[in-house]
N, CA, C, O and the ligand as a Tripos MOL2 file, in Angstrom:
@<TRIPOS>MOLECULE
protein
  285   283    72     0     0
PROTEIN
NO_CHARGES

@<TRIPOS>ATOM
      1 N         -18.2840   -8.2540    8.4620 N.3       1 MET1
      2 CA        -17.5400   -8.1910    7.2000 C.3       1 MET1
      3 C         -18.2890   -8.9850    6.1140 C.2       1 MET1
      4 O         -18.8860  -10.0260    6.3910 O.2       1 MET1
      5 N         -18.2450   -8.4800    4.8990 N.am      2 LEU2
      6 CA        -18.9050   -9.1730    3.7960 C.3       2 LEU2
      7 C         -18.1470  -10.4480    3.4420 C.2       2 LEU2
      8 O         -16.9180  -10.4910    3.5060 O.2       2 LEU2
      9 N         -18.8820  -11.4700    3.0750 N.am      3 CYS3
     10 CA        -18.2550  -12.7040    2.6060 C.3       3 CYS3
     11 C         -17.5130  -12.4020    1.2940 C.2       3 CYS3
     12 O         -18.0910  -11.8130    0.3810 O.2       3 CYS3
     13 N         -16.2330  -12.8050    1.1970 N.am      4 PRO4
     14 CA        -15.4650  -12.5340   -0.0290 C.3       4 PRO4
     15 C         -15.9420  -13.3650   -1.2230 C.2       4 PRO4
     16 O         -15.5700  -13.0910   -2.3630 O.2       4 PRO4
     17 N         -16.7560  -14.3690   -0.9570 N.am      5 ARG5
     18 CA        -17.2090  -15.2060   -2.0600 C.3       5 ARG5
     19 C         -18.5860  -14.7730   -2.5770 C.2       5 ARG5
     20 O         -18.8030  -14.6960   -3.7860 O.2       5 ARG5
     21 N         -19.5170  -14.4890   -1.6510 N.am      6 CYS6
     22 CA        -20.8870  -14.1880   -2.0900 C.3       6 CYS6
     23 C         -21.4030  -12.8400   -1.5990 C.2       6 CYS6
     24 O         -22.5280  -12.4570   -1.9200 O.2       6 CYS6
     25 N         -20.5860  -12.1050   -0.8140 N.am      7 ALA7
     26 CA        -20.9400  -10.7720   -0.3190 C.3       7 ALA7
     27 C         -22.0950  -10.7640    0.6790 C.2       7 ALA7
     28 O         -22.6920   -9.7170    0.9270 O.2       7 ALA7
     29 N         -22.4090  -11.9110    1.2460 N.am      8 TYR8
     30 CA        -23.4060  -11.9630    2.3150 C.3       8 TYR8
     31 C         -22.8640  -11.1830    3.5060 C.2       8 TYR8
     32 O         -21.6730  -11.2520    3.8100 O.2       8 TYR8
     33 N         -23.7500  -10.4320    4.1870 N.am      9 ASP9
     34 CA        -23.2330   -9.5000    5.1970 C.3       9 ASP9
     35 C         -23.4110   -9.9400    6.6520 C.2       9 ASP9
     36 O         -23.0550   -9.1970    7.5670 O.2       9 ASP9
     37 N         -23.9540  -11.1330    6.8760 N.am     10 LYS10
     38 CA        -24.1450  -11.5700    8.2720 C.3      10 LYS10
     39 C         -23.1890  -12.7140    8.6060 C.2      10 LYS10
     40 O         -23.6110  -13.7530    9.1120 O.2      10 LYS10
     41 N         -21.8930  -12.5180    8.3190 N.am     11 THR11
     42 CA        -20.9200  -13.5800    8.5650 C.3      11 THR11
     43 C         -20.5800  -13.6390   10.0560 C.2      11 THR11
     44 O         -20.7250  -12.6500   10.7740 O.2      11 THR11
     45 N         -20.1290  -14.8060   10.5090 N.am     12 THR12
     46 CA        -19.8740  -14.9800   11.9290 C.3      12 THR12
     47 C         -18.4130  -15.3380   12.1900 C.2      12 THR12
     48 O         -17.7380  -15.9250   11.3450 O.2      12 THR12
     49 N         -17.9400  -14.9650   13.3920 N.am     13 VAL13
     50 CA        -16.5820  -15.2920   13.8150 C.3      13 VAL13
     51 C         -16.6100  -16.6780   14.4490 C.2      13 VAL13
     52 O         -17.3790  -16.9220   15.3790 O.2      13 VAL13
     53 N         -15.7780  -17.5820   13.9540 N.am     14 VAL14
     54 CA        -15.7530  -18.9400   14.5060 C.3      14 VAL14
     55 C         -14.4890  -19.2120   15.3110 C.2      14 VAL14
     56 O         -14.3540  -20.2740   15.9180 O.2      14 VAL14
     57 N         -13.5600  -18.2530   15.3170 N.am     15 GLY15
     58 CA        -12.3610  -18.4250   16.1250 C.3      15 GLY15
     59 C         -11.5390  -17.1540   16.1230 C.2      15 GLY15
     60 O         -11.5440  -16.4200   15.1350 O.2      15 GLY15
     61 N         -10.8260  -16.8740   17.2190 N.am     16 THR16
     62 CA         -9.9960  -15.6780   17.3010 C.3      16 THR16
     63 C          -8.6620  -16.0250   17.9370 C.2      16 THR16
     64 O          -8.6160  -16.6720   18.9830 O.2      16 THR16
     65 N          -7.5710  -15.5950   17.3040 N.am     17 VAL17
     66 CA         -6.2550  -15.6820   17.9110 C.3      17 VAL17
     67 C          -5.8860  -14.2650   18.3130 C.2      17 VAL17
     68 O          -5.6690  -13.4030   17.4610 O.2      17 VAL17
     69 N          -5.8170  -14.0310   19.6270 N.am     18 LYS18
     70 CA         -5.5900  -12.6660   20.1060 C.3      18 LYS18
     71 C          -4.1180  -12.3240   20.1500 C.2      18 LYS18
     72 O          -3.2710  -13.1810   20.4030 O.2      18 LYS18
     73 N          -3.8280  -11.0670   19.9020 N.am     19 GLY19
     74 CA         -2.4590  -10.5730   19.9720 C.3      19 GLY19
     75 C          -2.4880   -9.0790   19.7280 C.2      19 GLY19
     76 O          -3.5370   -8.4450   19.8400 O.2      19 GLY19
     77 N          -1.3240   -8.5080   19.3910 N.am     20 ALA20
     78 CA         -1.2900   -7.0900   19.0540 C.3      20 ALA20
     79 C          -2.1920   -6.8380   17.8470 C.2      20 ALA20
     80 O          -2.8170   -5.7850   17.7200 O.2      20 ALA20
     81 N          -2.2370   -7.8340   16.9720 N.am     21 ILE21
     82 CA         -3.1880   -7.8450   15.8670 C.3      21 ILE21
     83 C          -3.9660   -9.1560   15.9880 C.2      21 ILE21
     84 O          -3.3660  -10.2310   16.0050 O.2      21 ILE21
     85 N          -5.2860   -9.0760   16.0710 N.am     22 ASN22
     86 CA         -6.0990  -10.2870   16.1870 C.3      22 ASN22
     87 C          -6.2900  -10.9480   14.8290 C.2      22 ASN22
     88 O          -6.5290  -10.2780   13.8250 O.2      22 ASN22
     89 N          -6.1820  -12.2600   14.8160 N.am     23 THR23
     90 CA         -6.5110  -13.0140   13.6130 C.3      23 THR23
     91 C          -7.7970  -13.7800   13.9020 C.2      23 THR23
     92 O          -7.8830  -14.5090   14.8900 O.2      23 THR23
     93 N          -8.7790  -13.6160   13.0520 N.am     24 ARG24
     94 CA        -10.0540  -14.2960   13.2530 C.3      24 ARG24
     95 C         -10.3590  -15.2200   12.0850 C.2      24 ARG24
     96 O          -9.9820  -14.9580   10.9430 O.2      24 ARG24
     97 N         -11.0500  -16.3070   12.4020 N.am     25 SER25
     98 CA        -11.6140  -17.1490   11.3540 C.3      25 SER25
     99 C         -13.0850  -16.7850   11.2620 C.2      25 SER25
    100 O         -13.7840  -16.7360   12.2740 O.2      25 SER25
    101 N         -13.5450  -16.5330   10.0690 N.am     26 ARG26
    102 CA        -14.9460  -16.1650    9.8650 C.3      26 ARG26
    103 C         -15.6030  -17.1760    8.9440 C.2      26 ARG26
    104 O         -14.9540  -17.7860    8.0940 O.2      26 ARG26
    105 N         -16.9020  -17.3390    9.1330 N.am     27 LYS27
    106 CA        -17.6410  -18.2630    8.3010 C.3      27 LYS27
    107 C         -18.9000  -17.5800    7.7780 C.2      27 LYS27
    108 O         -19.5720  -16.8290    8.4850 O.2      27 LYS27
    109 N         -19.1880  -17.8680    6.5210 N.am     28 CYS28
    110 CA        -20.3960  -17.3350    5.9030 C.3      28 CYS28
    111 C         -21.5070  -18.3910    6.0090 C.2      28 CYS28
    112 O         -21.3610  -19.4940    5.4820 O.2      28 CYS28
    113 N         -22.6160  -18.0580    6.6870 N.am     29 PRO29
    114 CA        -23.7060  -19.0240    6.8200 C.3      29 PRO29
    115 C         -24.4730  -19.2090    5.5100 C.2      29 PRO29
    116 O         -25.2300  -20.1680    5.3610 O.2      29 PRO29
    117 N         -24.2800  -18.3100    4.5820 N.am     30 ASN30
    118 CA        -25.0000  -18.3930    3.3040 C.3      30 ASN30
    119 C         -24.3670  -19.4030    2.3560 C.2      30 ASN30
    120 O         -25.0610  -20.2390    1.7770 O.2      30 ASN30
    121 N         -23.0300  -19.3240    2.1960 N.am     31 CYS31
    122 CA        -22.3710  -20.2300    1.2330 C.3      31 CYS31
    123 C         -21.3990  -21.1930    1.9070 C.2      31 CYS31
    124 O         -20.8680  -22.0940    1.2570 O.2      31 CYS31
    125 N         -21.1580  -21.0070    3.2250 N.am     32 GLY32
    126 CA        -20.2940  -21.9420    3.9470 C.3      32 GLY32
    127 C         -18.8120  -21.6520    3.8380 C.2      32 GLY32
    128 O         -17.9950  -22.4070    4.3670 O.2      32 GLY32
    129 N         -18.4490  -20.5730    3.1620 N.am     33 TYR33
    130 CA        -17.0360  -20.2280    2.9780 C.3      33 TYR33
    131 C         -16.4030  -19.8250    4.3070 C.2      33 TYR33
    132 O         -17.0270  -19.1330    5.1110 O.2      33 TYR33
    133 N         -15.1460  -20.2660    4.5400 N.am     34 ILE34
    134 CA        -14.4130  -19.9000    5.7490 C.3      34 ILE34
    135 C         -13.1330  -19.1910    5.3300 C.2      34 ILE34
    136 O         -12.4090  -19.6780    4.4610 O.2      34 ILE34
    137 N         -12.8490  -18.0410    5.9440 N.am     35 TRP35
    138 CA        -11.6220  -17.3070    5.6260 C.3      35 TRP35
    139 C         -11.1090  -16.6300    6.8890 C.2      35 TRP35
    140 O         -11.7830  -16.6210    7.9180 O.2      35 TRP35
    141 N          -9.9130  -16.0660    6.8000 N.am     36 LYS36
    142 CA         -9.3160  -15.4260    7.9710 C.3      36 LYS36
    143 C          -9.2160  -13.9320    7.7740 C.2      36 LYS36
    144 O          -9.0140  -13.4400    6.6640 O.2      36 LYS36
    145 N          -9.3610  -13.2200    8.8800 N.am     37 THR37
    146 CA         -9.2190  -11.7700    8.8360 C.3      37 THR37
    147 C          -8.2280  -11.3360    9.9120 C.2      37 THR37
    148 O          -7.9430  -12.0780   10.8520 O.2      37 THR37
    149 N          -7.7140  -10.1270    9.7540 N.am     38 ARG38
    150 CA         -6.8690   -9.5260   10.7750 C.3      38 ARG38
    151 C          -7.5220   -8.2490   11.2560 C.2      38 ARG38
    152 O          -7.9720   -7.4190   10.4660 O.2      38 ARG38
    153 N          -7.5620   -8.1130   12.5600 N.am     39 GLU39
    154 CA         -8.1030   -6.9010   13.1480 C.3      39 GLU39
    155 C          -6.9400   -5.9900   13.5200 C.2      39 GLU39
    156 O          -6.1200   -6.3220   14.3750 O.2      39 GLU39
    157 N          -6.8860   -4.8400   12.8650 N.am     40 LEU40
    158 CA         -5.7950   -3.8860   13.0750 C.3      40 LEU40
    159 C          -6.3090   -2.6420   13.7860 C.2      40 LEU40
    160 O          -7.4700   -2.2700   13.6160 O.2      40 LEU40
    161 N          -5.4620   -1.9960   14.5810 N.am     41 PRO41
    162 CA         -5.8450   -0.7010   15.1290 C.3      41 PRO41
    163 C          -5.9620    0.3210   13.9910 C.2      41 PRO41
    164 O          -5.3160    0.1850   12.9520 O.2      41 PRO41
    165 N          -6.7850    1.3310   14.2010 N.am     42 VAL42
    166 CA         -6.7860    2.4670   13.2750 C.3      42 VAL42
    167 C          -5.5950    3.3390   13.6810 C.2      42 VAL42
    168 O          -5.5600    3.9040   14.7740 O.2      42 VAL42
    169 N          -4.6290    3.4320   12.7750 N.am     43 TRP43
    170 CA         -3.3300    4.0210   13.1410 C.3      43 TRP43
    171 C          -3.4260    5.4350   13.6830 C.2      43 TRP43
    172 O          -2.6590    5.8190   14.5660 O.2      43 TRP43
    173 N          -4.3650    6.2090   13.1570 N.am     44 ASP44
    174 CA         -4.5020    7.6060   13.6000 C.3      44 ASP44
    175 C          -4.8090    7.7230   15.0940 C.2      44 ASP44
    176 O          -4.5510    8.7530   15.7150 O.2      44 ASP44
    177 N          -5.3650    6.6470   15.6580 N.am     45 THR45
    178 CA         -5.7540    6.7030   17.0700 C.3      45 THR45
    179 C          -4.7120    6.0640   17.9800 C.2      45 THR45
    180 O          -4.9340    5.9420   19.1850 O.2      45 THR45
    181 N          -3.5700    5.6540   17.4130 N.am     46 CYS46
    182 CA         -2.5340    4.9820   18.2060 C.3      46 CYS46
    183 C          -1.4040    5.9400   18.5470 C.2      46 CYS46
    184 O          -1.2150    6.9540   17.8750 O.2      46 CYS46
    185 N          -0.6440    5.6110   19.6060 N.am     47 PRO47
    186 CA          0.5380    6.4100   19.9300 C.3      47 PRO47
    187 C           1.5100    6.3710   18.7550 C.2      47 PRO47
    188 O           1.5540    5.3880   18.0150 O.2      47 PRO47
    189 N           2.2890    7.4410   18.5830 N.am     48 SER48
    190 CA          3.2210    7.4610   17.4570 C.3      48 SER48
    191 C           4.2500    6.3470   17.6260 C.2      48 SER48
    192 O           4.7200    6.0810   18.7320 O.2      48 SER48
    193 N           4.5880    5.7100   16.5280 N.am     49 GLY49
    194 CA          5.5560    4.6190   16.5640 C.3      49 GLY49
    195 C           4.9130    3.2470   16.6990 C.2      49 GLY49
    196 O           5.5790    2.2360   16.4740 O.2      49 GLY49
    197 N           3.6290    3.1870   17.0620 N.am     50 TYR50
    198 CA          2.9850    1.8890   17.2740 C.3      50 TYR50
    199 C           2.8430    1.1130   15.9740 C.2      50 TYR50
    200 O           3.0490   -0.1000   15.9410 O.2      50 TYR50
    201 N           2.4930    1.8130   14.9090 N.am     51 LYS51
    202 CA          2.3560    1.1580   13.6120 C.3      51 LYS51
    203 C           3.6830    0.5320   13.1820 C.2      51 LYS51
    204 O           3.7230   -0.6090   12.7230 O.2      51 LYS51
    205 N           4.7610    1.2920   13.3370 N.am     52 GLU52
    206 CA          6.0860    0.8030   12.9530 C.3      52 GLU52
    207 C           6.4730   -0.4010   13.8120 C.2      52 GLU52
    208 O           7.0830   -1.3530   13.3260 O.2      52 GLU52
    209 N           6.1060   -0.3440   15.1060 N.am     53 TYR53
    210 CA          6.3830   -1.4490   16.0080 C.3      53 TYR53
    211 C           5.6740   -2.7190   15.5350 C.2      53 TYR53
    212 O           6.2850   -3.7850   15.4530 O.2      53 TYR53
    213 N           4.4020   -2.6000   15.2290 N.am     54 LEU54
    214 CA          3.6470   -3.7740   14.7730 C.3      54 LEU54
    215 C           4.1490   -4.2680   13.4250 C.2      54 LEU54
    216 O           4.2240   -5.4730   13.1870 O.2      54 LEU54
    217 N           4.4880   -3.3450   12.5560 N.am     55 GLU55
    218 CA          5.0000   -3.7540   11.2410 C.3      55 GLU55
    219 C           6.2870   -4.5470   11.3960 C.2      55 GLU55
    220 O           6.5250   -5.5060   10.6620 O.2      55 GLU55
    221 N           7.1180   -4.1430   12.3560 N.am     56 SER56
    222 CA          8.3690   -4.8750   12.5740 C.3      56 SER56
    223 C           8.0720   -6.2820   13.1010 C.2      56 SER56
    224 O           8.7820   -7.2310   12.7680 O.2      56 SER56
    225 N           7.0290   -6.4170   13.9170 N.am     57 LEU57
    226 CA          6.6530   -7.7360   14.4420 C.3      57 LEU57
    227 C           6.1890   -8.6680   13.3330 C.2      57 LEU57
    228 O           6.4860   -9.8630   13.3460 O.2      57 LEU57
    229 N           5.4500   -8.1040   12.3660 N.am     58 PHE58
    230 CA          4.8280   -8.9450   11.3530 C.3      58 PHE58
    231 C           5.6140   -9.0130   10.0520 C.2      58 PHE58
    232 O           5.1940   -9.6820    9.1080 O.2      58 PHE58
    233 N           6.7410   -8.3320    9.9940 N.am     59 LYS59
    234 CA          7.5350   -8.2800    8.7720 C.3      59 LYS59
    235 C           7.9540   -9.6760    8.3060 C.2      59 LYS59
    236 O           7.7910  -10.0220    7.1350 O.2      59 LYS59
    237 N           8.4890  -10.4660    9.2230 N.am     60 ASP60
    238 CA          8.9580  -11.8100    8.8750 C.3      60 ASP60
    239 C           7.8150  -12.6670    8.3620 C.2      60 ASP60
    240 O           7.9570  -13.4010    7.3830 O.2      60 ASP60
    241 N           6.6750  -12.5630    9.0420 N.am     61 GLU61
    242 CA          5.5210  -13.3650    8.6560 C.3      61 GLU61
    243 C           5.0390  -12.9760    7.2560 C.2      61 GLU61
    244 O           4.7080  -13.8440    6.4490 O.2      61 GLU61
    245 N           4.9990  -11.6880    6.9730 N.am     62 GLU62
    246 CA          4.5460  -11.2270    5.6580 C.3      62 GLU62
    247 C           5.4780  -11.7430    4.5620 C.2      62 GLU62
    248 O           5.0330  -12.1290    3.4820 O.2      62 GLU62
    249 N           6.7800  -11.7420    4.8600 N.am     63 GLN63
    250 CA          7.7390  -12.2350    3.8700 C.3      63 GLN63
    251 C           7.5220  -13.7120    3.5960 C.2      63 GLN63
    252 O           7.6250  -14.1640    2.4560 O.2      63 GLN63
    253 N           7.2180  -14.4670    4.6560 N.am     64 GLU64
    254 CA          6.9320  -15.8900    4.4830 C.3      64 GLU64
    255 C           5.7190  -16.0770    3.5810 C.2      64 GLU64
    256 O           5.7200  -16.9310    2.6940 O.2      64 GLU64
    257 N           4.6940  -15.2800    3.8120 N.am     65 GLU65
    258 CA          3.4720  -15.3980    3.0040 C.3      65 GLU65
    259 C           3.7580  -15.0620    1.5490 C.2      65 GLU65
    260 O           3.2280  -15.7020    0.6410 O.2      65 GLU65
    261 N           4.6000  -14.0520    1.3290 N.am     66 THR66
    262 CA          4.9370  -13.6700   -0.0390 C.3      66 THR66
    263 C           5.6540  -14.7990   -0.7530 C.2      66 THR66
    264 O           5.3890  -15.0810   -1.9220 O.2      66 THR66
    265 N           6.5750  -15.4470   -0.0330 N.am     67 LYS67
    266 CA          7.3090  -16.5710   -0.6090 C.3      67 LYS67
    267 C           6.3560  -17.6940   -1.0150 C.2      67 LYS67
    268 O           6.4540  -18.2540   -2.1060 O.2      67 LYS67
    269 N           5.4290  -18.0050   -0.1020 N.am     68 THR68
    270 CA          4.4780  -19.0770   -0.3550 C.3      68 THR68
    271 C           3.6210  -18.7580   -1.5640 C.2      68 THR68
    272 O           3.2890  -19.6340   -2.3620 O.2      68 THR68
    273 N           3.2720  -17.4970   -1.6830 N.am     69 LYS69
    274 CA          2.3750  -17.0730   -2.7420 C.3      69 LYS69
    275 C           3.0280  -17.0990   -4.1180 C.2      69 LYS69
    276 O           2.4100  -17.4970   -5.1060 O.2      69 LYS69
    277 N           4.2760  -16.6730   -4.1670 N.am     70 TRP70
    278 CA          4.8900  -16.4390   -5.4770 C.3      70 TRP70
    279 C           5.8880  -17.5110   -5.8920 C.2      70 TRP70
    280 O           6.3610  -17.4860   -7.0280 O.2      70 TRP70
    281 N           6.2220  -18.4450   -5.0200 N.am     71 HIS71
    282 CA          7.2400  -19.4200   -5.4100 C.3      71 HIS71
    283 C           6.7600  -20.8450   -5.2150 C.2      71 HIS71
    284 O           7.4980  -21.7890   -5.4970 O.2      71 HIS71
    285 ZN        -20.7150  -16.4270    1.3640 Zn       72 ZN72
@<TRIPOS>BOND
     1     1     2 1
     2     2     3 1
     3     3     4 2
     4     3     5 am
     5     5     6 1
     6     6     7 1
     7     7     8 2
     8     7     9 am
     9     9    10 1
    10    10    11 1
    11    11    12 2
    12    11    13 am
    13    13    14 1
    14    14    15 1
    15    15    16 2
    16    15    17 am
    17    17    18 1
    18    18    19 1
    19    19    20 2
    20    19    21 am
    21    21    22 1
    22    22    23 1
    23    23    24 2
    24    23    25 am
    25    25    26 1
    26    26    27 1
    27    27    28 2
    28    27    29 am
    29    29    30 1
    30    30    31 1
    31    31    32 2
    32    31    33 am
    33    33    34 1
    34    34    35 1
    35    35    36 2
    36    35    37 am
    37    37    38 1
    38    38    39 1
    39    39    40 2
    40    39    41 am
    41    41    42 1
    42    42    43 1
    43    43    44 2
    44    43    45 am
    45    45    46 1
    46    46    47 1
    47    47    48 2
    48    47    49 am
    49    49    50 1
    50    50    51 1
    51    51    52 2
    52    51    53 am
    53    53    54 1
    54    54    55 1
    55    55    56 2
    56    55    57 am
    57    57    58 1
    58    58    59 1
    59    59    60 2
    60    59    61 am
    61    61    62 1
    62    62    63 1
    63    63    64 2
    64    63    65 am
    65    65    66 1
    66    66    67 1
    67    67    68 2
    68    67    69 am
    69    69    70 1
    70    70    71 1
    71    71    72 2
    72    71    73 am
    73    73    74 1
    74    74    75 1
    75    75    76 2
    76    75    77 am
    77    77    78 1
    78    78    79 1
    79    79    80 2
    80    79    81 am
    81    81    82 1
    82    82    83 1
    83    83    84 2
    84    83    85 am
    85    85    86 1
    86    86    87 1
    87    87    88 2
    88    87    89 am
    89    89    90 1
    90    90    91 1
    91    91    92 2
    92    91    93 am
    93    93    94 1
    94    94    95 1
    95    95    96 2
    96    95    97 am
    97    97    98 1
    98    98    99 1
    99    99   100 2
   100    99   101 am
   101   101   102 1
   102   102   103 1
   103   103   104 2
   104   103   105 am
   105   105   106 1
   106   106   107 1
   107   107   108 2
   108   107   109 am
   109   109   110 1
   110   110   111 1
   111   111   112 2
   112   111   113 am
   113   113   114 1
   114   114   115 1
   115   115   116 2
   116   115   117 am
   117   117   118 1
   118   118   119 1
   119   119   120 2
   120   119   121 am
   121   121   122 1
   122   122   123 1
   123   123   124 2
   124   123   125 am
   125   125   126 1
   126   126   127 1
   127   127   128 2
   128   127   129 am
   129   129   130 1
   130   130   131 1
   131   131   132 2
   132   131   133 am
   133   133   134 1
   134   134   135 1
   135   135   136 2
   136   135   137 am
   137   137   138 1
   138   138   139 1
   139   139   140 2
   140   139   141 am
   141   141   142 1
   142   142   143 1
   143   143   144 2
   144   143   145 am
   145   145   146 1
   146   146   147 1
   147   147   148 2
   148   147   149 am
   149   149   150 1
   150   150   151 1
   151   151   152 2
   152   151   153 am
   153   153   154 1
   154   154   155 1
   155   155   156 2
   156   155   157 am
   157   157   158 1
   158   158   159 1
   159   159   160 2
   160   159   161 am
   161   161   162 1
   162   162   163 1
   163   163   164 2
   164   163   165 am
   165   165   166 1
   166   166   167 1
   167   167   168 2
   168   167   169 am
   169   169   170 1
   170   170   171 1
   171   171   172 2
   172   171   173 am
   173   173   174 1
   174   174   175 1
   175   175   176 2
   176   175   177 am
   177   177   178 1
   178   178   179 1
   179   179   180 2
   180   179   181 am
   181   181   182 1
   182   182   183 1
   183   183   184 2
   184   183   185 am
   185   185   186 1
   186   186   187 1
   187   187   188 2
   188   187   189 am
   189   189   190 1
   190   190   191 1
   191   191   192 2
   192   191   193 am
   193   193   194 1
   194   194   195 1
   195   195   196 2
   196   195   197 am
   197   197   198 1
   198   198   199 1
   199   199   200 2
   200   199   201 am
   201   201   202 1
   202   202   203 1
   203   203   204 2
   204   203   205 am
   205   205   206 1
   206   206   207 1
   207   207   208 2
   208   207   209 am
   209   209   210 1
   210   210   211 1
   211   211   212 2
   212   211   213 am
   213   213   214 1
   214   214   215 1
   215   215   216 2
   216   215   217 am
   217   217   218 1
   218   218   219 1
   219   219   220 2
   220   219   221 am
   221   221   222 1
   222   222   223 1
   223   223   224 2
   224   223   225 am
   225   225   226 1
   226   226   227 1
   227   227   228 2
   228   227   229 am
   229   229   230 1
   230   230   231 1
   231   231   232 2
   232   231   233 am
   233   233   234 1
   234   234   235 1
   235   235   236 2
   236   235   237 am
   237   237   238 1
   238   238   239 1
   239   239   240 2
   240   239   241 am
   241   241   242 1
   242   242   243 1
   243   243   244 2
   244   243   245 am
   245   245   246 1
   246   246   247 1
   247   247   248 2
   248   247   249 am
   249   249   250 1
   250   250   251 1
   251   251   252 2
   252   251   253 am
   253   253   254 1
   254   254   255 1
   255   255   256 2
   256   255   257 am
   257   257   258 1
   258   258   259 1
   259   259   260 2
   260   259   261 am
   261   261   262 1
   262   262   263 1
   263   263   264 2
   264   263   265 am
   265   265   266 1
   266   266   267 1
   267   267   268 2
   268   267   269 am
   269   269   270 1
   270   270   271 1
   271   271   272 2
   272   271   273 am
   273   273   274 1
   274   274   275 1
   275   275   276 2
   276   275   277 am
   277   277   278 1
   278   278   279 1
   279   279   280 2
   280   279   281 am
   281   281   282 1
   282   282   283 1
   283   283   284 2
@<TRIPOS>SUBSTRUCTURE
     1 MET1         2 RESIDUE 1 A MET
     2 LEU2         6 RESIDUE 1 A LEU
     3 CYS3        10 RESIDUE 1 A CYS
     4 PRO4        14 RESIDUE 1 A PRO
     5 ARG5        18 RESIDUE 1 A ARG
     6 CYS6        22 RESIDUE 1 A CYS
     7 ALA7        26 RESIDUE 1 A ALA
     8 TYR8        30 RESIDUE 1 A TYR
     9 ASP9        34 RESIDUE 1 A ASP
    10 LYS10       38 RESIDUE 1 A LYS
    11 THR11       42 RESIDUE 1 A THR
    12 THR12       46 RESIDUE 1 A THR
    13 VAL13       50 RESIDUE 1 A VAL
    14 VAL14       54 RESIDUE 1 A VAL
    15 GLY15       58 RESIDUE 1 A GLY
    16 THR16       62 RESIDUE 1 A THR
    17 VAL17       66 RESIDUE 1 A VAL
    18 LYS18       70 RESIDUE 1 A LYS
    19 GLY19       74 RESIDUE 1 A GLY
    20 ALA20       78 RESIDUE 1 A ALA
    21 ILE21       82 RESIDUE 1 A ILE
    22 ASN22       86 RESIDUE 1 A ASN
    23 THR23       90 RESIDUE 1 A THR
    24 ARG24       94 RESIDUE 1 A ARG
    25 SER25       98 RESIDUE 1 A SER
    26 ARG26      102 RESIDUE 1 A ARG
    27 LYS27      106 RESIDUE 1 A LYS
    28 CYS28      110 RESIDUE 1 A CYS
    29 PRO29      114 RESIDUE 1 A PRO
    30 ASN30      118 RESIDUE 1 A ASN
    31 CYS31      122 RESIDUE 1 A CYS
    32 GLY32      126 RESIDUE 1 A GLY
    33 TYR33      130 RESIDUE 1 A TYR
    34 ILE34      134 RESIDUE 1 A ILE
    35 TRP35      138 RESIDUE 1 A TRP
    36 LYS36      142 RESIDUE 1 A LYS
    37 THR37      146 RESIDUE 1 A THR
    38 ARG38      150 RESIDUE 1 A ARG
    39 GLU39      154 RESIDUE 1 A GLU
    40 LEU40      158 RESIDUE 1 A LEU
    41 PRO41      162 RESIDUE 1 A PRO
    42 VAL42      166 RESIDUE 1 A VAL
    43 TRP43      170 RESIDUE 1 A TRP
    44 ASP44      174 RESIDUE 1 A ASP
    45 THR45      178 RESIDUE 1 A THR
    46 CYS46      182 RESIDUE 1 A CYS
    47 PRO47      186 RESIDUE 1 A PRO
    48 SER48      190 RESIDUE 1 A SER
    49 GLY49      194 RESIDUE 1 A GLY
    50 TYR50      198 RESIDUE 1 A TYR
    51 LYS51      202 RESIDUE 1 A LYS
    52 GLU52      206 RESIDUE 1 A GLU
    53 TYR53      210 RESIDUE 1 A TYR
    54 LEU54      214 RESIDUE 1 A LEU
    55 GLU55      218 RESIDUE 1 A GLU
    56 SER56      222 RESIDUE 1 A SER
    57 LEU57      226 RESIDUE 1 A LEU
    58 PHE58      230 RESIDUE 1 A PHE
    59 LYS59      234 RESIDUE 1 A LYS
    60 ASP60      238 RESIDUE 1 A ASP
    61 GLU61      242 RESIDUE 1 A GLU
    62 GLU62      246 RESIDUE 1 A GLU
    63 GLN63      250 RESIDUE 1 A GLN
    64 GLU64      254 RESIDUE 1 A GLU
    65 GLU65      258 RESIDUE 1 A GLU
    66 THR66      262 RESIDUE 1 A THR
    67 LYS67      266 RESIDUE 1 A LYS
    68 THR68      270 RESIDUE 1 A THR
    69 LYS69      274 RESIDUE 1 A LYS
    70 TRP70      278 RESIDUE 1 A TRP
    71 HIS71      282 RESIDUE 1 A HIS
    72 ZN72       285 GROUP 0 **** ****
């Protein structure tokens, strides 16, 4: 993945939290920036209903993030 700060393309994964959706910490060796990513399935390749299932799991978390962001 490209670094969101400098667009360097050889970024490295420095940590992974595994689950239905993986959360990774990535680091850019060029500028030192660290950020988090989520690894999602490509929905077209999943059984029907899987996307809705995952969305229901992460709904509460997304709402928390929205609150933090806007209030
Ligand atoms: Zn960078």
